[in-house]
C-alpha positions as CSV (number, residue, x, y, z in Angstrom):
1,M,20.3,1.5,-9.4
2,K,17.8,-1.2,-10.3
3,K,14.3,0.0,-11.2
4,Y,11.3,-2.2,-10.6
5,Q,7.9,-2.2,-12.3
6,V,5.1,-1.5,-9.9
7,V,1.6,-3.1,-10.5
8,I,-1.4,-2.0,-8.4
9,S,-4.0,-4.7,-8.0
10,P,-7.6,-4.0,-8.9
11,S,-8.6,-4.5,-5.3
12,V,-6.3,-1.7,-4.2
13,N,-7.9,0.6,-6.8
14,E,-11.3,-0.3,-5.3
15,Q,-10.0,0.4,-1.8
16,M,-8.7,3.8,-2.8
17,S,-12.1,4.5,-4.4
18,E,-13.8,3.6,-1.1
19,Y,-11.4,5.8,0.9
20,F,-12.2,8.6,-1.6
21,M,-16.0,8.2,-1.2
22,H,-15.6,8.1,2.6
23,Y,-13.4,11.2,3.0
24,A,-14.3,13.4,0.1
25,P,-17.7,14.6,1.4
26,D,-16.0,15.9,4.5
27,D,-12.8,17.5,3.1
28,I,-12.0,17.2,-0.6
29,Y,-8.6,18.9,-0.1
30,Y,-7.6,16.3,2.5
31,T,-8.8,13.5,0.2
32,R,-6.9,14.8,-2.8
33,D,-3.7,15.2,-0.7
34,L,-4.1,11.7,0.8
35,F,-4.3,10.2,-2.7
36,K,-1.3,12.2,-4.0
37,R,0.8,11.0,-1.0
38,L,-0.3,7.4,-1.3
39,L,0.4,7.3,-5.0
40,K,3.8,9.0,-4.5
41,D,4.7,6.4,-1.9
42,I,3.6,3.6,-4.2
43,S,5.6,5.0,-7.1
44,L,8.7,5.2,-4.8
45,L,8.6,1.4,-4.6
46,K,10.2,1.4,-8.0
47,F,13.5,2.0,-6.2
48,M,14.9,-0.4,-3.6
49,P,11.6,-2.1,-2.5
50,E,13.6,-5.0,-1.0
51,S,15.0,-2.6,1.6
52,I,11.7,-2.3,3.4
53,S,10.5,-4.6,6.3
54,F,8.6,-7.8,5.9
55,L,5.1,-8.0,7.1
56,N,5.1,-11.2,9.1
57,R,1.8,-12.3,10.6
58,P,0.8,-15.9,11.7
59,Y,-1.8,-16.1,8.9
60,L,0.6,-15.0,6.1
61,E,3.3,-17.0,4.3
62,P,6.6,-15.9,6.0
63,N,8.7,-13.3,4.2
64,K,6.3,-13.0,1.3
65,Y,4.8,-9.6,1.9
66,R,6.6,-6.3,2.7
67,Y,5.0,-3.0,3.8
68,K,5.6,0.7,3.7
69,L,3.9,3.1,6.0
70,S,2.2,6.1,4.3
71,C,0.3,9.1,5.4
72,Q,0.7,8.2,9.1
73,H,-2.3,5.7,9.0
74,Y,-1.8,3.5,6.0
75,R,0.3,0.4,5.3
76,I,1.0,-0.3,1.7
77,V,1.4,-4.1,1.4
78,Y,3.3,-5.5,-1.5
79,Q,5.4,-8.4,-2.7
80,I,8.3,-8.6,-5.1
81,V,8.3,-11.2,-7.8
82,N,11.4,-11.0,-10.1
83,D,11.5,-7.4,-11.1
84,I,7.9,-6.5,-10.4
85,V,6.4,-5.0,-7.2
86,Y,2.8,-6.1,-6.8
87,V,0.9,-3.8,-4.5
88,D,-1.7,-6.1,-3.0
89,D,-3.3,-4.1,-0.2
90,I,-3.6,-0.8,1.5
91,Q,-4.5,-1.1,5.1
92,D,-5.7,1.5,7.6
93,I,-3.5,0.6,10.6
94,R,-6.2,1.9,12.9
95,E,-8.4,-1.1,12.0
96,D,-8.2,-4.7,13.2
97,D,-5.2,-6.6,11.8
98,E,-6.7,-10.1,11.7
99,D,-8.7,-9.8,8.4
100,L,-6.2,-7.9,6.3
101,V,-4.3,-9.0,3.1
């Protein structure tokens, strides 16, 4: 089985910090669990990331980005270049879709 390298963009790290700051004051246990599950799902992109659906939107280059749903409310958006998976965004799917990625 082919194994890919996964690279998380700095903007995704910032987003995760923002989520942490938003949720941690209310429930640190929920926040810790959320991050563990997001990171686990991101790490699973090492294996067969090409098997997951494309994220096709009118404002995106066709068949460039793929996505994986995580924790019921989050979309992990990534692209594959050679043997590297670049995680470019984490989206809260409850928000407006127009200004994402």
